[in-house]
GULO-419577 format. One line per 10 residues: number of its first residue (from 1); their letters; for each residue z negated, x, y of N, C-alpha, C, CB. Coordinates in nm, 4 decimals. Glycine has a CB too. Layout:
N
NUM	A	Z X Y Z X Y Z X Y Z X Y; ...
# end
This chain:
131
1	MFEKMDILTK	-0.4162 2.6861 -0.2544 -0.2729 2.6929 -0.2711 -0.2051 2.7471 -0.1451 -0.2180 2.5557 -0.3062; -0.2539 2.7099 -0.0271 -0.1884 2.7480 0.0960 -0.2495 2.8716 0.1599 -0.1928 2.6345 0.1922; -0.3451 2.9365 0.0935 -0.4075 3.0546 0.1519 -0.3140 3.1748 0.1518 -0.5345 3.0885 0.0771; -0.2390 3.1924 0.0450 -0.1464 3.3051 0.0350 -0.0061 3.2503 0.0087 -0.1902 3.4046 -0.0781; 0.0836 3.2901 0.0925 0.2217 3.2445 0.0810 0.3111 3.3587 0.0325 0.2723 3.1899 0.2164; 0.2679 3.4288 -0.0707 0.3416 3.5445 -0.1202 0.4824 3.5085 -0.1650 0.2667 3.6082 -0.2345; 0.4990 3.3921 -0.2268 0.6311 3.3545 -0.2774 0.7308 3.3389 -0.1622 0.6225 3.2235 -0.3584; 0.6848 3.2833 -0.0503 0.7738 3.2690 0.0646 0.8037 3.4043 0.1284 0.7123 3.1747 0.1681; 0.7055 3.4916 0.1299 0.7264 3.6262 0.1831 0.8287 3.7017 0.0993 0.5939 3.7037 0.1875; 0.8183 3.6899 -0.0313 0.9148 3.7558 -0.1204 1.0538 3.6965 -0.1033 0.8703 3.7434 -0.2670
11	AVGLAKHAAA	1.0622 3.5634 -0.0877 1.1925 3.4987 -0.0699 1.2587 3.5454 0.0600 1.1769 3.3450 -0.0696; 1.1824 3.5547 0.1669 1.2364 3.6038 0.2944 1.2797 3.7499 0.2799 1.1310 3.5894 0.4082; 1.1996 3.8297 0.2117 1.2353 3.9703 0.1903 1.3631 3.9848 0.1093 1.1218 4.0432 0.1202; 1.3786 3.9016 0.0055 1.4998 3.9061 -0.0767 1.6217 3.8653 0.0042 1.4852 3.8151 -0.1992; 1.6076 3.7636 0.0896 1.7192 3.7208 0.1737 1.7582 3.8307 0.2729 1.6830 3.5917 0.2490; 1.6603 3.8967 0.3335 1.6895 4.0062 0.4267 1.7552 4.1231 0.3550 1.5613 4.0531 0.4965; 1.7076 4.1522 0.2350 1.7651 4.2610 0.1558 1.9103 4.2302 0.1207 1.6828 4.2842 0.0274; 1.9378 4.1062 0.0803 2.0745 4.0672 0.0456 2.1659 4.0767 0.1667 2.0771 3.9249 -0.0113; 2.1165 4.0374 0.2840 2.1973 4.0466 0.4062 2.2264 4.1919 0.4421 2.1260 3.9772 0.5231; 2.1271 4.2784 0.4290 2.1480 4.4206 0.4585 2.2472 4.4819 0.3599 2.0141 4.4972 0.4539
21	RQSVIAQNVA	2.2372 4.4435 0.2343 2.3292 4.4966 0.1333 2.4709 4.4483 0.1602 2.2848 4.4551 -0.0084; 2.4843 4.3226 0.2007 2.6171 4.2699 0.2318 2.6786 4.3455 0.3492 2.6095 4.1194 0.2634; 2.5976 4.3847 0.4461 2.6457 4.4615 0.5606 2.6965 4.5989 0.5172 2.5343 4.4771 0.6648; 2.6236 4.6645 0.4287 2.6656 4.7964 0.3789 2.7948 4.7834 0.2981 2.5538 4.8608 0.2918; 2.8065 4.6777 0.2200 2.9283 4.6549 0.1411 3.0476 4.6326 0.2342 2.9103 4.5331 0.0461; 3.0265 4.5575 0.3418 3.1343 4.5339 0.4384 3.1789 4.6649 0.5031 3.0887 4.4341 0.5468; 3.0836 4.7545 0.5324 3.1199 4.8859 0.5872 3.2034 4.9642 0.4876 2.9939 4.9659 0.6248; 3.1668 4.9561 0.3599 3.2430 5.0264 0.2568 3.3866 4.9754 0.2504 3.1754 5.0106 0.1202; 3.4027 4.8427 0.2520 3.5375 4.7853 0.2449 3.6175 4.8228 0.3692 3.5308 4.6315 0.2299; 3.5543 4.8208 0.4860 3.6237 4.8563 0.6095 3.6699 5.0018 0.6089 3.5332 4.8314 0.7291
31	NADTPGYRAK	3.5989 5.0875 0.5366 3.6335 5.2302 0.5311 3.7013 5.2683 0.4000 3.5087 5.3148 0.5502; 3.7637 5.1728 0.3340 3.8252 5.1994 0.2037 3.9378 5.3020 0.2112 3.8783 5.0707 0.1450; 4.0019 5.3149 0.3267 4.1117 5.4114 0.3414 4.0749 5.5321 0.4270 4.2319 5.3430 0.4014; 3.9497 5.5438 0.4657 3.9063 5.6543 0.5506 3.8888 5.7804 0.4654 3.7739 5.6187 0.6242; 3.9622 5.8867 0.4973 3.9475 6.0096 0.4187 3.8047 6.0651 0.4271 4.0477 6.1156 0.4670; 3.7499 6.1036 0.3140 3.6181 6.1656 0.3075 3.5007 6.0688 0.3123 3.6048 6.2615 0.4179; 3.5270 5.9391 0.3202 3.4173 5.8421 0.3271 3.3569 5.8227 0.1883 3.4667 5.7064 0.3843; 3.2244 5.8268 0.1813 3.1546 5.8052 0.0539 3.0914 5.6673 0.0549 3.0467 5.9149 0.0292; 3.1126 5.5912 -0.0507 3.0603 5.4552 -0.0611 2.9077 5.4583 -0.0641 3.1156 5.3847 -0.1873; 2.8467 5.3656 0.0116 2.7014 5.3569 0.0202 2.6543 5.2276 -0.0442 2.6540 5.3650 0.1670
41	DIASFADTFR	2.5291 5.2238 -0.0742 2.4652 5.1025 -0.1255 2.3203 5.1069 -0.0812 2.4774 5.0911 -0.2826; 2.2477 5.0017 -0.1089 2.1061 4.9943 -0.0760 2.0287 4.9890 -0.2065 2.0741 4.8706 0.0142; 1.9150 5.0554 -0.2100 1.8298 5.0536 -0.3290 1.7982 4.9090 -0.3662 1.6986 5.1341 -0.3051; 1.7749 4.8836 -0.4930 1.7516 4.7471 -0.5394 1.6274 4.6864 -0.4755 1.7384 4.7446 -0.6909; 1.6244 4.5560 -0.4714 1.5117 4.4847 -0.4122 1.3819 4.5197 -0.4851 1.5360 4.3327 -0.4160; 1.3889 4.5309 -0.6167 1.2691 4.5632 -0.6949 1.2141 4.7004 -0.6568 1.3005 4.5590 -0.8453; 1.3017 4.7970 -0.6358 1.2557 4.9302 -0.5972 1.2037 4.9327 -0.4539 1.3683 5.0310 -0.6130; 1.2675 4.8557 -0.3663 1.2319 4.8567 -0.2257 1.1004 4.7860 -0.1973 1.3410 4.7937 -0.1459; 1.0790 4.6730 -0.2607 0.9630 4.5907 -0.2306 0.8628 4.5849 -0.3446 1.0071 4.4525 -0.1959; 0.8602 4.6878 -0.4249 0.7671 4.6927 -0.5380 0.6241 4.6916 -0.4862 0.7924 4.8185 -0.6255
51	TDDGSALRTT	0.5436 4.6067 -0.5447 0.4027 4.6043 -0.5059 0.3287 4.7047 -0.5927 0.3413 4.4606 -0.5203; 0.2437 4.7786 -0.5292 0.1641 4.8750 -0.6034 0.0170 4.8421 -0.5840 0.1950 5.0202 -0.5580; -0.0678 4.9263 -0.6357 -0.2110 4.8992 -0.6273 -0.2674 4.9254 -0.4878 -0.2851 4.9832 -0.7288; -0.1850 4.9753 -0.3978 -0.2283 4.9981 -0.2607 -0.2963 5.1322 -0.2384 -0.3203 4.8899 -0.2196; -0.3144 5.2104 -0.3431 -0.3841 5.3369 -0.3272 -0.2939 5.4465 -0.2709 -0.4409 5.3807 -0.4596; -0.1646 5.4374 -0.2969 -0.0733 5.5412 -0.2498 -0.0111 5.4995 -0.1168 0.0368 5.5691 -0.3549; 0.0121 5.5979 -0.0301 0.0785 5.5704 0.0956 0.2279 5.5542 0.0711 0.0512 5.6825 0.1980; 0.2875 5.4630 0.1446 0.4295 5.4383 0.1296 0.4979 5.4657 0.2629 0.4563 5.2932 0.0815; 0.5995 5.5515 0.2622 0.6683 5.5843 0.3850 0.7756 5.4806 0.4143 0.7293 5.7242 0.3768; 0.8001 5.4574 0.5430 0.9030 5.3628 0.5831 1.0172 5.4299 0.6567 0.8435 5.2552 0.6692
61	RARHLSGGAA	1.0010 5.5517 0.6952 1.1041 5.6278 0.7640 1.1158 5.7652 0.6981 1.0721 5.6410 0.9162; 1.2300 5.8285 0.7195 1.2566 5.9565 0.6540 1.1539 6.0626 0.6910 1.3954 6.0053 0.6898; 1.1091 6.0650 0.8167 1.0141 6.1675 0.8600 0.8722 6.1150 0.8720 1.0574 6.2250 0.9919; 0.8461 5.9977 0.8238 0.7133 5.9378 0.8323 0.6152 6.0181 0.7460 0.7171 5.7886 0.7873; 0.5079 6.0601 0.8028 0.4006 6.1352 0.7392 0.4352 6.2788 0.7024 0.3581 6.0645 0.6182; 0.5631 6.3163 0.7039 0.5964 6.4534 0.6661 0.6164 6.5433 0.7873 0.7211 6.4548 0.5807; 0.6534 6.4840 0.9010 0.6719 6.5624 1.0217 0.8061 6.6295 1.0325 0.5676 6.6638 1.0304; 0.8806 6.6372 0.9257 1.0107 6.7014 0.9287 1.1178 6.6076 0.8798 1.0102 6.8275 0.8456; 1.2387 6.6594 0.8750 1.3505 6.5788 0.8273 1.3419 6.5632 0.6765 1.4851 6.6420 0.8676; 1.3925 6.4525 0.6304 1.3946 6.4286 0.4858 1.4948 6.5232 0.4223 1.4301 6.2803 0.4531
71	AGHADLDPQT	1.4692 6.5586 0.3001 1.5607 6.6470 0.2310 1.6931 6.5761 0.2100 1.5018 6.6934 0.0971; 1.8019 6.6396 0.2506 1.9319 6.5799 0.2263 1.9907 6.5126 0.3485 1.9218 6.4814 0.1160; 1.9648 6.3855 0.3665 2.0341 6.3063 0.4673 1.9339 6.2459 0.5640 2.1184 6.1961 0.4017; 1.9050 6.3145 0.6720 1.8071 6.2675 0.7688 1.8598 6.1513 0.8512 1.7661 6.3803 0.8600; 1.9950 6.1353 0.8592 2.0505 6.0298 0.9422 2.0577 5.8957 0.8699 2.1874 6.0691 0.9895; 2.0342 5.8921 0.7401 2.0438 5.7683 0.6644 1.9106 5.6969 0.6569 2.0952 5.7958 0.5254; 1.9168 5.5653 0.6459 1.7987 5.4853 0.6195 1.7478 5.5249 0.4807 1.8300 5.3308 0.6285; 1.6168 5.5324 0.4591 1.5662 5.5770 0.3301 1.6091 5.4879 0.2135 1.4170 5.5839 0.3349; 1.6446 5.3634 0.2425 1.6872 5.2729 0.1358 1.8346 5.2906 0.1012 1.6610 5.1290 0.1759; 1.9123 5.3556 0.1874 2.0548 5.3712 0.1656 2.0795 5.4877 0.0707 2.1285 5.3927 0.2991
81	VFRAGAMSPN	2.1629 5.4617 -0.0288 2.1978 5.5640 -0.1265 2.3502 5.5699 -0.1374 2.1321 5.5345 -0.2659; 2.4004 5.6820 -0.1820 2.5433 5.6926 -0.2072 2.5717 5.6384 -0.3460 2.5926 5.8393 -0.1932; 2.6746 5.5555 -0.3561 2.7127 5.4968 -0.4842 2.7963 5.5978 -0.5612 2.7909 5.3635 -0.4643; 2.7629 5.6146 -0.6872 2.8377 5.7064 -0.7727 2.9739 5.6450 -0.8037 2.7594 5.7376 -0.9040; 3.0736 5.7275 -0.8079 3.2074 5.6795 -0.8402 3.3082 5.7920 -0.8301 3.2472 5.5646 -0.7481; 3.4265 5.7632 -0.8786 3.5335 5.8623 -0.8756 3.5867 5.8773 -0.7339 3.6470 5.8229 -0.9719; 3.6225 5.9988 -0.6990 3.6783 6.0277 -0.5673 3.8306 6.0183 -0.5747 3.6336 6.1684 -0.5172; 3.8892 5.9641 -0.4698 4.0346 5.9637 -0.4590 4.0783 6.1021 -0.4107 4.0848 5.8504 -0.3615; 4.2064 6.1318 -0.4123 4.2511 6.2642 -0.3668 4.2115 6.2973 -0.2224 4.4007 6.2732 -0.3798; 4.1918 6.1944 -0.1376 4.1539 6.2228 0.0010 4.0023 6.2283 0.0199 4.2130 6.1176 0.0935
91	GNSVALEAEM	3.9241 6.2241 -0.0904 3.7794 6.2364 -0.0830 3.7053 6.1065 -0.0614 3.7444 6.3286 0.0245; 3.7747 5.9936 -0.0665 3.7129 5.8627 -0.0480 3.6628 5.8123 -0.1830 3.8134 5.7616 0.0154; 3.5399 5.7586 -0.1871 3.4832 5.7114 -0.3141 3.4690 5.5597 -0.3215 3.3484 5.7746 -0.3361; 3.5329 5.4859 -0.2290 3.5230 5.3400 -0.2293 3.6188 5.2828 -0.3334 3.5540 5.2819 -0.0885; 3.5659 5.2018 -0.4241 3.6459 5.1277 -0.5209 3.6287 4.9795 -0.4886 3.6030 5.1604 -0.6699; 3.7364 4.9135 -0.4528 3.7272 4.7741 -0.4107 3.6726 4.6834 -0.5207 3.8631 4.7246 -0.3668; 3.6996 4.7160 -0.6461 3.6460 4.6359 -0.7564 3.4935 4.6452 -0.7603 3.7057 4.6823 -0.8911; 3.4415 4.7653 -0.7415 3.2958 4.7840 -0.7398 3.2340 4.7118 -0.6204 3.2601 4.9343 -0.7353; 3.3032 4.7132 -0.5072 3.2529 4.6441 -0.3882 3.2513 4.4929 -0.4101 3.3388 4.6791 -0.2650; 3.3520 4.4408 -0.4788 3.3548 4.2973 -0.5090 3.2376 4.2584 -0.5991 3.4884 4.2589 -0.5760
101	MAAAEAKRDH	3.2075 4.3420 -0.6970 3.0944 4.3147 -0.7864 2.9626 4.3215 -0.7106 3.0930 4.4141 -0.9036; 2.9490 4.4210 -0.6234 2.8262 4.4340 -0.5449 2.8103 4.3164 -0.4488 2.8261 4.5663 -0.4669; 2.9217 4.2688 -0.3907 2.9153 4.1530 -0.3012 2.8722 4.0278 -0.3777 3.0517 4.1297 -0.2335; 2.9200 4.0129 -0.5004 2.8787 3.8980 -0.5822 2.7295 3.9058 -0.6157 2.9622 3.8916 -0.7123; 2.6789 4.0261 -0.6423 2.5355 4.0433 -0.6688 2.4527 4.0101 -0.5450 2.5061 4.1873 -0.7147; 2.4993 4.0530 -0.4283 2.4276 4.0239 -0.3041 2.4259 3.8736 -0.2768 2.4920 4.0988 -0.1857; 2.5359 3.8063 -0.3035 2.5413 3.6608 -0.2855 2.4461 3.5908 -0.3815 2.6846 3.6091 -0.3063; 2.4426 3.6386 -0.5047 2.3519 3.5800 -0.6034 2.2067 3.5973 -0.5590 2.3737 3.6443 -0.7421; 2.1717 3.7148 -0.5084 2.0350 3.7380 -0.4607 2.0015 3.6483 -0.3422 2.0165 3.8847 -0.4216; 2.0970 3.6313 -0.2519 2.0738 3.5461 -0.1355 2.0570 3.4004 -0.1788 2.1900 3.5591 -0.0346
111	DLALTVYKTS	2.1404 3.3549 -0.2705 2.1273 3.2176 -0.3210 1.9932 3.1973 -0.3909 2.2423 3.1847 -0.4177; 1.9480 3.2964 -0.4654 1.8180 3.2876 -0.5317 1.7060 3.2766 -0.4297 1.7953 3.4089 -0.6219; 1.7127 3.3554 -0.3254 1.6095 3.3510 -0.2207 1.6048 3.2139 -0.1552 1.6353 3.4591 -0.1142; 1.7214 3.1585 -0.1256 1.7253 3.0259 -0.0633 1.6740 2.9178 -0.1570 1.8669 2.9924 -0.0195; 1.7028 2.9288 -0.2850 1.6544 2.8311 -0.3821 1.5020 2.8376 -0.3947 1.7203 2.8547 -0.5190; 1.4477 2.9576 -0.4007 1.3017 2.9730 -0.4090 1.2360 2.9166 -0.2840 1.2628 3.1219 -0.4275; 1.2926 2.9457 -0.1686 1.2380 2.8969 -0.0422 1.2416 2.7445 -0.0370 1.3158 2.9557 0.0763; 1.3551 2.6859 -0.0735 1.3706 2.5402 -0.0712 1.2763 2.4728 -0.1701 1.5153 2.5017 -0.1027; 1.2635 2.5280 -0.2895 1.1742 2.4711 -0.3903 1.0289 2.4808 -0.3461 1.1932 2.5419 -0.5247; 0.9908 2.5925 -0.2888 0.8532 2.6093 -0.2411 0.8208 2.5097 -0.1305 0.8310 2.7524 -0.1907
121	LGIMRTALGR	0.9147 2.4880 -0.0402 0.8925 2.3893 0.0649 0.8812 2.2482 0.0067 1.0057 2.3951 0.1678; 0.9599 2.2202 -0.0964 0.9496 2.0904 -0.1632 0.8141 2.0698 -0.2282 1.0582 2.0766 -0.2673; 0.7608 2.1742 -0.2885 0.6283 2.1668 -0.3511 0.5214 2.1444 -0.2440 0.5981 2.2964 -0.4319; 0.5325 2.2145 -0.1324 0.4347 2.1956 -0.0251 0.4427 2.0545 0.0329 0.4567 2.2992 0.0859; 0.5622 2.0013 0.0497 0.5767 1.8649 0.1001 0.5161 1.7640 0.0034 0.7243 1.8323 0.1243; 0.5377 1.7842 -0.1245 0.4809 1.6940 -0.2257 0.3281 1.7018 -0.2233 0.5345 1.7293 -0.3673; 0.2746 1.8218 -0.2093 0.1288 1.8387 -0.2060 0.0688 1.7711 -0.0835 0.0919 1.9878 -0.2069; 0.1440 1.7673 0.0250 0.0960 1.7045 0.1469 0.1201 1.5527 0.1483 0.1631 1.7684 0.2667; 0.1896 1.5036 0.0464 0.2175 1.3610 0.0376 0.3385 1.3186 0.1173 0.0995 1.2837 0.0832; 0.4221 1.4130 0.1564 0.5451 1.3825 0.2305 0.6647 1.4101 0.1425 0.5540 1.4649 0.3612
131	R	0.7556 1.3250 0.1438 0.8769 1.3447 0.0634 0.9930 1.3591 0.1501 0.8998 1.2324 -0.0323
# end
């Protein structure tokens, strides 16, 4: 039971992902009136931390293994994507309603990670005979 702690690793990864997404959402809200600013988001946790069979190489940086700049946006983190949405007349694509929904999703993911972590620790304590 204690040889592999995959569930705790996934819970920590989900919590880190939710925190990073919340940071990107805060940047979007802070730039809601900035002309030409495009709303950003982070790829979903499932896409980011998908487990595969291990046969394919997975890049962690835009120029990792390719030697050159990534096509498109070399300055962005590979997980960061532009959120689709309508542009305002000044070229800004931030919609506060969409940001509120994304913030609620990030909070839900963070709460889920904490619940999984807390439950797993409770199971380990019970297995060890400690309550």
